[in-house]
DSSP file (Angstrom, degrees, kcal/mol; ACC not computed):
  #  RESIDUE AA STRUCTURE BP1 BP2  ACC     N-H-->O    O-->H-N    N-H-->O    O-->H-N    TCO  KAPPA ALPHA  PHI   PSI    X-CA   Y-CA   Z-CA
    1    1 A X              0   0    0      0, 0.0     2,-0.5     0, 0.0    54,-0.2   0.000 360.0 360.0 360.0 137.6  -38.1  -15.8   -7.2
    2    2 A X  E     -a   55   0A   0     52,-2.5    54,-3.0     2,-0.0     2,-0.5  -0.962 360.0-163.7-113.3 125.3  -39.6  -19.2   -7.5
    3    3 A X  E     -a   56   0A   0     -2,-0.5     2,-0.5    52,-0.2    54,-0.2  -0.946   4.5-170.1-115.2 124.6  -38.1  -21.9   -5.3
    4    4 A X  E     -a   57   0A   0     52,-3.5    54,-2.4    -2,-0.5     2,-0.4  -0.953  12.5-145.9-121.8 117.3  -38.9  -25.6   -6.2
    5    5 A X  E     +a   58   0A   0     -2,-0.5     2,-0.3    52,-0.2    54,-0.2  -0.670  25.3 174.0 -83.1 132.3  -37.9  -28.4   -3.9
    6    6 A X        -     0   0    0     52,-3.0    54,-0.3    -2,-0.4     2,-0.2  -0.916  32.7-106.2-132.3 159.1  -36.9  -31.7   -5.6
    7    7 A X    >>  -     0   0    0     -2,-0.3     4,-1.0    52,-0.1     3,-0.5  -0.509  30.9-116.5 -80.3 156.9  -35.6  -35.0   -4.4
    8    8 A X  T 34 S+     0   0    0      1,-0.2     3,-0.4    52,-0.2     4,-0.4   0.875 116.9  53.8 -58.9 -37.3  -32.0  -35.8   -5.1
    9    9 A X  T 34 S+     0   0    0      1,-0.2     4,-0.3     2,-0.1    -1,-0.2   0.781 114.7  38.9 -69.5 -27.5  -33.1  -38.7   -7.3
   10   10 A X  T <> S+     0   0    0     -3,-0.5     4,-2.7     1,-0.1     5,-0.2   0.463  84.7  98.2-103.4  -1.5  -35.3  -36.5   -9.5
   11   11 A X  H  X S+     0   0    0     -4,-1.0     4,-2.6    -3,-0.4     5,-0.3   0.893  84.9  48.8 -59.4 -42.5  -33.2  -33.3   -9.7
   12   12 A X  H  > S+     0   0    0     -4,-0.4     4,-2.7     1,-0.2    -1,-0.2   0.937 113.6  46.4 -61.7 -46.1  -31.7  -34.2  -13.2
   13   13 A X  H  > S+     0   0    0     -4,-0.3     4,-2.2     2,-0.2    -2,-0.2   0.906 113.3  49.7 -63.1 -41.4  -35.2  -35.0  -14.6
   14   14 A X  H  X S+     0   0    0     -4,-2.7     4,-1.4     2,-0.2    -2,-0.2   0.930 114.4  43.5 -63.7 -46.2  -36.7  -31.8  -13.2
   15   15 A X  H  X S+     0   0    0     -4,-2.6     4,-3.2    -5,-0.2    -2,-0.2   0.902 112.2  54.2 -66.9 -40.0  -33.9  -29.6  -14.5
   16   16 A X  H  < S+     0   0    0     -4,-2.7    -2,-0.2    -5,-0.3    -1,-0.2   0.901 110.2  45.8 -61.2 -41.5  -34.0  -31.4  -17.9
   17   17 A X  H  < S+     0   0    0     -4,-2.2    -1,-0.2    -5,-0.2    -2,-0.2   0.780 120.8  40.4 -73.3 -24.7  -37.7  -30.8  -18.3
   18   18 A X  H  < S+     0   0    0     -4,-1.4    -2,-0.2    -5,-0.2     2,-0.2   0.874  93.1  93.4 -86.2 -42.6  -37.4  -27.1  -17.3
   19   19 A X     <  +     0   0    0     -4,-3.2     2,-0.4    -5,-0.1     3,-0.0  -0.341  38.0 168.5 -73.9 127.1  -34.2  -26.0  -18.9
   20   20 A X    >>  -     0   0    0     -2,-0.2     4,-2.7     1,-0.1     3,-2.3  -0.962  26.3-150.1-130.5 113.2  -34.2  -24.3  -22.3
   21   21 A X  T 34 S+     0   0    0     -2,-0.4    -1,-0.1     1,-0.3    -2,-0.0   0.692  96.4  59.1 -61.2 -18.2  -30.9  -22.8  -23.2
   22   22 A X  T 34 S+     0   0    0      1,-0.1    -1,-0.3     3,-0.0     3,-0.1   0.661 119.7  26.4 -82.0 -15.8  -32.6  -20.1  -25.3
   23   23 A X  T <4 S+     0   0    0     -3,-2.3    25,-2.6     1,-0.2     2,-0.3   0.691 116.7  52.6-115.3 -29.0  -34.6  -18.9  -22.3
   24   24 A X  E  <  -B   47   0A   0     -4,-2.7     2,-0.4    23,-0.2    23,-0.2  -0.869  53.0-160.1-124.4 147.6  -32.6  -19.7  -19.1
   25   25 A X  E     -B   46   0A   0     21,-2.8    21,-2.5    -2,-0.3     2,-0.8  -0.988  23.7-129.3-122.0 128.1  -29.1  -19.1  -17.8
   26   26 A X  E     -B   45   0A   0     -2,-0.4    19,-0.3    19,-0.2     3,-0.1  -0.687  24.8-176.2 -75.1 113.8  -27.6  -21.2  -15.0
   27   27 A X  E     -     0   0A   0     17,-2.7     2,-0.3    -2,-0.8    -1,-0.2   0.951  54.7 -48.3 -74.9 -51.7  -26.3  -18.7  -12.6
   28   28 A X  E     -B   44   0A   0     16,-1.2    16,-2.8     2,-0.0     2,-0.5  -0.988  39.4-109.8-170.4 168.2  -24.6  -21.1  -10.1
   29   29 A X  E     -B   43   0A   0     -2,-0.3     2,-0.3    14,-0.2    14,-0.2  -0.985  46.7-171.3-109.2 124.2  -24.9  -24.2   -8.0
   30   30 A X  E     -B   42   0A   0     12,-3.1    12,-3.1    -2,-0.5     2,-0.4  -0.832  15.3-151.5-123.6 154.5  -25.0  -23.1   -4.4
   31   31 A X  E     -B   41   0A   0     -2,-0.3     2,-0.4    10,-0.2    10,-0.2  -0.957   5.4-170.4-126.0 147.7  -24.8  -24.7   -1.0
   32   32 A X  E     -B   40   0A   0      8,-2.2     8,-2.9    -2,-0.4     2,-0.3  -0.957  23.9-131.2-137.1 115.6  -26.2  -23.8    2.3
   33   33 A X  E     +B   39   0A   0     80,-1.3     6,-0.3    -2,-0.4    82,-0.2  -0.499  27.7 173.7 -67.7 128.3  -25.2  -25.6    5.5
   34   34 A X  E     -     0   0A   0      4,-2.5     2,-0.3     1,-0.4     5,-0.2   0.747  65.6 -14.1-103.7 -35.7  -28.3  -26.6    7.5
   35   35 A X  E >  S-B   38   0A   0      3,-2.0     3,-1.1     1,-0.0    -1,-0.4  -0.876  90.0 -71.5-155.0-179.0  -26.7  -28.7   10.2
   36   36 A X  T 3  S+     0   0    0     -2,-0.3    -3,-0.0     1,-0.3    -1,-0.0   0.872 131.3  14.6 -54.4 -41.5  -23.4  -30.4   10.9
   37   37 A X  T 3  S+     0   0    0     75,-0.0    26,-2.3    25,-0.0     2,-0.4   0.055 116.6  78.3-123.0  25.6  -23.9  -33.1    8.3
   38   38 A X  E <   +BC  35  62A   0     -3,-1.1    -4,-2.5    24,-0.3    -3,-2.0  -0.991  49.4 170.3-137.3 143.0  -26.8  -31.7    6.2
   39   39 A X  E     -BC  33  61A   0     22,-2.5    22,-3.0    -2,-0.4     2,-0.5  -0.979  31.2-122.5-147.8 161.0  -27.0  -29.1    3.5
   40   40 A X  E     -BC  32  60A   0     -8,-2.9    -8,-2.2    -2,-0.3     2,-0.5  -0.912  24.4-156.8-102.2 130.0  -29.3  -27.5    1.0
   41   41 A X  E     -BC  31  59A   0     18,-2.9    18,-1.9    -2,-0.5     2,-0.4  -0.927  10.9-164.6-108.7 132.7  -28.0  -27.6   -2.6
   42   42 A X  E     -BC  30  58A   0    -12,-3.1   -12,-3.1    -2,-0.5     2,-0.6  -0.962  18.0-160.7-124.3 132.0  -29.4  -25.0   -5.0
   43   43 A X  E     -BC  29  57A   0     14,-3.1    14,-2.4    -2,-0.4     2,-0.5  -0.959  25.1-160.0-105.7 112.8  -29.4  -24.9   -8.8
   44   44 A X  E     -BC  28  56A   0    -16,-2.8   -17,-2.7    -2,-0.6   -16,-1.2  -0.845  11.9-178.7-109.0 125.4  -30.1  -21.2   -9.6
   45   45 A X  E     -BC  26  55A   0     10,-2.9    10,-2.3    -2,-0.5     2,-0.4  -0.904  10.4-161.1-120.3 146.0  -31.4  -20.0  -13.0
   46   46 A X  E     -BC  25  54A   0    -21,-2.5   -21,-2.8    -2,-0.3     2,-0.4  -0.958  23.9-119.6-122.8 148.9  -32.2  -16.6  -14.4
   47   47 A X  E >   -B   24   0A   0      6,-2.2     3,-1.4    -2,-0.4     6,-0.3  -0.704  29.0-116.2 -88.1 132.6  -34.4  -15.9  -17.4
   48   48 A X  T 3  S+     0   0    0    -25,-2.6     3,-0.1    -2,-0.4    -1,-0.1  -0.350  99.1  16.5 -60.8 146.4  -32.8  -14.0  -20.3
   49   49 A X  T 3  S+     0   0    0      1,-0.1     2,-0.4     2,-0.1    -1,-0.3   0.657 104.7 102.2  63.4  18.6  -34.3  -10.7  -21.0
   50   50 A X    X   -     0   0    0     -3,-1.4     3,-0.5     3,-0.1    -3,-0.2  -0.975  60.8-153.8-132.4 119.4  -36.0  -10.6  -17.6
   51   51 A X  T 3  S+     0   0    0     -2,-0.4    -1,-0.1     1,-0.2    -2,-0.1   0.830  89.5  13.2 -62.3 -35.0  -34.5   -8.5  -14.8
   52   52 A X  T 3  S+     0   0    0     -6,-0.0     2,-0.9     2,-0.0    -1,-0.2   0.070  82.8 123.8-137.7  27.7  -35.8  -10.4  -11.9
   53   53 A X    <   +     0   0    0     -3,-0.5    -6,-2.2    -6,-0.3     2,-0.4  -0.814  35.1 167.3 -96.2 105.7  -37.1  -13.8  -13.0
   54   54 A X  E     - C   0  46A   0     -2,-0.9   -52,-2.5    -8,-0.2     2,-0.4  -0.941  19.8-167.0-121.6 137.5  -35.2  -16.4  -10.9
   55   55 A X  E     -aC   2  45A   0    -10,-2.3   -10,-2.9    -2,-0.4     2,-0.5  -0.996   5.8-167.3-125.1 129.0  -35.9  -20.1  -10.5
   56   56 A X  E     -aC   3  44A   0    -54,-3.0   -52,-3.5    -2,-0.4     2,-0.5  -0.966   5.2-165.1-119.1 118.8  -34.2  -22.1   -7.8
   57   57 A X  E     +aC   4  43A   0    -14,-2.4   -14,-3.1    -2,-0.5     2,-0.3  -0.869  23.9 175.4 -94.5 134.9  -34.3  -25.9   -7.8
   58   58 A X  E     -aC   5  42A   0    -54,-2.4   -52,-3.0    -2,-0.5     2,-0.3  -0.979  19.7-178.0-143.9 156.3  -33.1  -27.2   -4.4
   59   59 A X  E     - C   0  41A   0    -18,-1.9   -18,-2.9    -2,-0.3     2,-0.5  -0.975  25.2-125.5-145.1 155.7  -32.7  -30.4   -2.5
   60   60 A X  E     + C   0  40A   0     -2,-0.3     2,-0.3   -54,-0.3   -20,-0.2  -0.898  35.3 176.6-105.1 133.8  -31.5  -31.3    1.0
   61   61 A X  E     - C   0  39A   0    -22,-3.0   -22,-2.5    -2,-0.5     2,-0.3  -0.904  34.6-114.2-133.2 159.3  -28.8  -33.8    1.3
   62   62 A X  E >   - C   0  38A   0     -2,-0.3     3,-2.1   -24,-0.2   -24,-0.3  -0.703  40.7-114.6 -82.0 147.1  -26.6  -35.5    3.9
   63   63 A X  T 3  S+     0   0    0    -26,-2.3    28,-0.3    -2,-0.3   -25,-0.1   0.657 114.6  60.0 -62.0 -14.3  -22.9  -34.5    3.3
   64   64 A X  T 3  S+     0   0    0    -27,-0.3    -1,-0.3    26,-0.1     2,-0.1   0.581  86.2  97.6 -88.3 -10.9  -22.1  -38.1    2.4
   65   65 A X  S <  S-     0   0    0     -3,-2.1    26,-0.8     1,-0.1     2,-0.5  -0.372  72.7-124.3 -78.4 158.3  -24.5  -38.2   -0.5
   66   66 A X  E     -d   91   0B   0     24,-0.1     2,-0.4    -2,-0.1    26,-0.2  -0.888  15.9-139.0-106.9 131.8  -23.4  -37.6   -4.1
   67   67 A X  E     -d   92   0B   0     24,-3.1    26,-2.6    -2,-0.5     2,-0.1  -0.700  24.6-117.0 -86.6 136.3  -25.0  -34.9   -6.3
   68   68 A X        -     0   0    0     -2,-0.4     2,-0.2   -60,-0.3    -1,-0.1  -0.458  28.9-117.3 -72.2 147.1  -25.7  -35.8   -9.9
   69   69 A X        -     0   0    0     -2,-0.1    -1,-0.1     1,-0.1    25,-0.1  -0.531  21.2-170.4 -80.2 148.3  -24.0  -33.8  -12.6
   70   70 A X    >>  +     0   0    0     -2,-0.2     4,-2.9     4,-0.1     3,-1.3   0.161  56.4 111.2-118.0  14.8  -25.9  -31.7  -15.1
   71   71 A X  T 34 S+     0   0    0      1,-0.3     6,-0.1     2,-0.2     7,-0.1   0.818  70.7  60.5 -61.6 -32.5  -22.8  -31.0  -17.3
   72   72 A X  T 34 S+     0   0    0      1,-0.2    -1,-0.3     2,-0.1     3,-0.2   0.796 116.2  33.9 -66.4 -25.1  -24.2  -33.1  -20.1
   73   73 A X  T <4 S+     0   0    0     -3,-1.3     2,-0.4     1,-0.2    -2,-0.2   0.813 136.7  21.3 -92.0 -38.5  -27.2  -30.7  -20.2
   74   74 A X    ><  -     0   0    0     -4,-2.9     3,-2.4     1,-0.1    -1,-0.2  -0.830  68.0-168.5-134.8  90.5  -25.4  -27.5  -19.3
   75   75 A X  T >  S+     0   0    0     -2,-0.4     3,-1.6     1,-0.3     4,-0.2   0.810  84.4  63.1 -54.6 -34.7  -21.7  -27.7  -20.0
   76   76 A X  T >> S+     0   0    0      1,-0.3     3,-1.2     2,-0.1     4,-0.6   0.635  81.6  83.1 -67.4 -11.6  -20.9  -24.5  -18.1
   77   77 A X  H <>  +     0   0    0     -3,-2.4     4,-2.7     1,-0.2    -1,-0.3   0.677  69.2  82.8 -64.2 -16.6  -22.2  -26.2  -14.9
   78   78 A X  H <> S+     0   0    0     -3,-1.6     4,-2.4     1,-0.2    -1,-0.2   0.864  87.9  52.2 -58.3 -36.5  -18.7  -27.8  -14.5
   79   79 A X  H <> S+     0   0    0     -3,-1.2     4,-2.1     2,-0.2    -1,-0.2   0.953 112.5  43.3 -65.5 -49.4  -17.3  -24.7  -12.8
   80   80 A X  H  X S+     0   0    0     -4,-0.6     4,-2.1     1,-0.2    -2,-0.2   0.877 113.7  52.6 -64.2 -37.7  -20.1  -24.4  -10.2
   81   81 A X  H  X S+     0   0    0     -4,-2.7     4,-1.5     1,-0.2    -1,-0.2   0.931 111.4  44.9 -64.5 -45.1  -20.0  -28.2   -9.6
   82   82 A X  H  X S+     0   0    0     -4,-2.4     4,-2.1    -5,-0.2    17,-0.3   0.849 110.8  55.4 -68.3 -32.7  -16.2  -28.1   -9.0
   83   83 A X  H  X S+     0   0    0     -4,-2.1     4,-3.1     2,-0.2     5,-0.3   0.918 106.7  49.0 -64.9 -43.0  -16.6  -25.0   -6.8
   84   84 A X  H  X>S+     0   0    0     -4,-2.1     4,-2.0     1,-0.2     6,-1.0   0.831 108.6  54.8 -68.3 -30.2  -19.1  -26.7   -4.5
   85   85 A X  H  X5S+     0   0    0     -4,-1.5     4,-1.4     4,-0.2    -1,-0.2   0.946 114.8  39.9 -63.3 -48.0  -16.8  -29.7   -4.2
   86   86 A X  H  <5S+     0   0    0     -4,-2.1    22,-1.0    10,-0.2    23,-0.4   0.938 121.7  40.0 -65.3 -48.7  -13.9  -27.4   -3.1
   87   87 A X  H  <5S+     0   0    0     -4,-3.1    23,-2.6    21,-0.2    24,-0.5   0.834 133.1  18.8 -77.2 -33.8  -16.0  -25.1   -0.8
   88   88 A X  H  <5S-     0   0    0     -4,-2.0    -3,-0.2    -5,-0.3    -1,-0.2   0.549  92.5-124.4-114.9 -11.6  -18.3  -27.7    0.8
   89   89 A X     << +     0   0    0     -4,-1.4     2,-0.2    -5,-0.5    -4,-0.2   0.696  57.0 153.5  73.3  17.7  -16.6  -31.0    0.3
   90   90 A X        -     0   0    0     -6,-1.0     2,-0.4     1,-0.1    -1,-0.2  -0.543  45.8-120.9 -79.4 144.6  -19.7  -32.4   -1.4
   91   91 A X  E     -d   66   0B   0    -26,-0.8   -24,-3.1   -28,-0.3     2,-0.4  -0.742  29.8-176.1 -86.8 131.9  -19.3  -35.1   -3.9
   92   92 A X  E >   -dE  67  95B   0      3,-0.6     3,-2.5    -2,-0.4   -24,-0.2  -0.998  37.6-100.0-127.8 128.7  -20.6  -34.3   -7.4
   93   93 A X  T 3  S-     0   0    0    -26,-2.6   -23,-0.1    -2,-0.4     3,-0.1  -0.204 104.7  -2.1 -48.4 123.8  -20.6  -37.0  -10.2
   94   94 A X  T 3  S+     0   0    0      1,-0.2     2,-0.5   -25,-0.1    -1,-0.3   0.553 104.2 116.8  74.1   8.8  -17.6  -36.4  -12.4
   95   95 A X  B <   -E   92   0B   0     -3,-2.5    -3,-0.6   -14,-0.1     2,-0.2  -0.943  47.3-159.5-117.1 120.3  -16.4  -33.3  -10.6
   96   96 A X        -     0   0    0     -2,-0.5     3,-0.2     1,-0.1   -10,-0.2  -0.545  18.1-115.8 -92.8 158.7  -13.0  -33.3   -9.0
   97   97 A X  S    S+     0   0    0     -2,-0.2    -1,-0.1     1,-0.2   -14,-0.1  -0.427  81.6  73.5 -83.4 167.7  -11.7  -31.0   -6.2
   98   98 A X        +     0   0    0    -16,-0.2    -1,-0.2    -2,-0.1   -15,-0.1   0.584  52.8 120.1 105.5  12.7   -8.9  -28.6   -6.7
   99   99 A X  S    S+     0   0    0    -17,-0.3   -16,-0.1    -3,-0.2    -2,-0.1   0.945  95.8   1.8 -71.2 -48.3  -10.4  -25.9   -8.9
  100  100 A X  S    S+     0   0    0    -18,-0.2     2,-0.4   -17,-0.1    -1,-0.1   0.708 115.1  79.8-111.3 -29.9   -9.8  -23.0   -6.5
  101  101 A X        -     0   0    0      4,-0.1     2,-0.1     2,-0.0     6,-0.0  -0.677  67.2-136.5 -94.6 134.5   -8.0  -24.4   -3.5
  102  102 A X    >   -     0   0    0     -2,-0.4     3,-1.9     1,-0.1    -4,-0.1  -0.374  35.5-102.6 -73.2 162.8   -4.3  -25.1   -3.3
  103  103 A X  T 3  S+     0   0    0      1,-0.3    -1,-0.1    -2,-0.1     4,-0.1   0.829 123.5  47.7 -58.3 -32.9   -3.2  -28.3   -1.7
  104  104 A X  T 3  S+     0   0    0      2,-0.1    -1,-0.3     3,-0.0     3,-0.1   0.349  90.7 111.5 -92.5   7.8   -2.3  -26.5    1.5
  105  105 A X  S <  S-     0   0    0     -3,-1.9     2,-0.2     1,-0.1    -4,-0.1  -0.364  85.4 -86.2 -75.0 158.2   -5.5  -24.5    1.7
  106  106 A X    >   -     0   0    0     -2,-0.1     3,-0.5     1,-0.1     2,-0.3  -0.478  51.8-125.7 -59.4 128.5   -8.1  -25.1    4.4
  107  107 A X  T 3  S+     0   0    0      1,-0.2     4,-0.1    -2,-0.2   -20,-0.1  -0.615  80.6   0.4 -85.1 141.0  -10.3  -27.9    3.1
  108  108 A X  T >  S+     0   0    0    -22,-1.0     3,-1.7    -2,-0.3     4,-0.3   0.919  72.6 179.6  52.5  55.5  -14.1  -27.3    2.8
  109  109 A X  T <  S+     0   0    0     -3,-0.5     3,-0.3   -23,-0.4   -21,-0.1   0.731  77.1  41.9 -62.2 -23.1  -14.0  -23.8    4.1
  110  110 A X  T >  S+     0   0    0    -23,-2.6     3,-1.4     1,-0.2   -77,-0.3   0.343  81.1 104.5-105.0   7.7  -17.8  -23.3    3.8
  111  111 A X  T <  S+     0   0    0     -3,-1.7    -1,-0.2   -24,-0.5    -2,-0.1   0.750  89.0  37.1 -64.1 -24.2  -18.9  -26.7    5.1
  112  112 A X  T 3  S+     0   0    0     -4,-0.3    -1,-0.3    -3,-0.3     2,-0.3   0.327  94.7 108.8-108.2   7.8  -20.0  -25.3    8.5
  113  113 A X    <   +     0   0    0     -3,-1.4   -80,-1.3     2,-0.0     2,-0.3  -0.605  37.4 169.0 -88.8 144.0  -21.4  -21.9    7.3
  114  114 A X              0   0    0     -2,-0.3   -80,-0.1   -82,-0.2   -82,-0.1  -0.980 360.0 360.0-146.0 158.4  -25.1  -21.0    7.2
  115  115 A X              0   0    0     -2,-0.3   -81,-0.1   -82,-0.2    -1,-0.0   0.378 360.0 360.0-105.8 360.0  -27.0  -17.9    6.7
């Protein structure tokens, strides 16, 4: 696995220069709580036809910051983006909450979790 730290401002440019839909598959957008108001956001890719070639782009954010969307580059990213909004309460450009959680569900259930 290759893990590449990027700034929040450069994440779109970095992913755009890396991503080739014929070679790479976006597995998911993941979050990892680091502190009460800080988290690591990960864009995880796997290479087609390679059993264990994984590339993770990541950035650290304050929970009040907004993550840029990559849906215009990778349309399937909308599911992962909406999931991270529901599970962590993070704002993602153009992604609304309510994909998985009912209105009466616990809000941001993973916002305080860390591994």
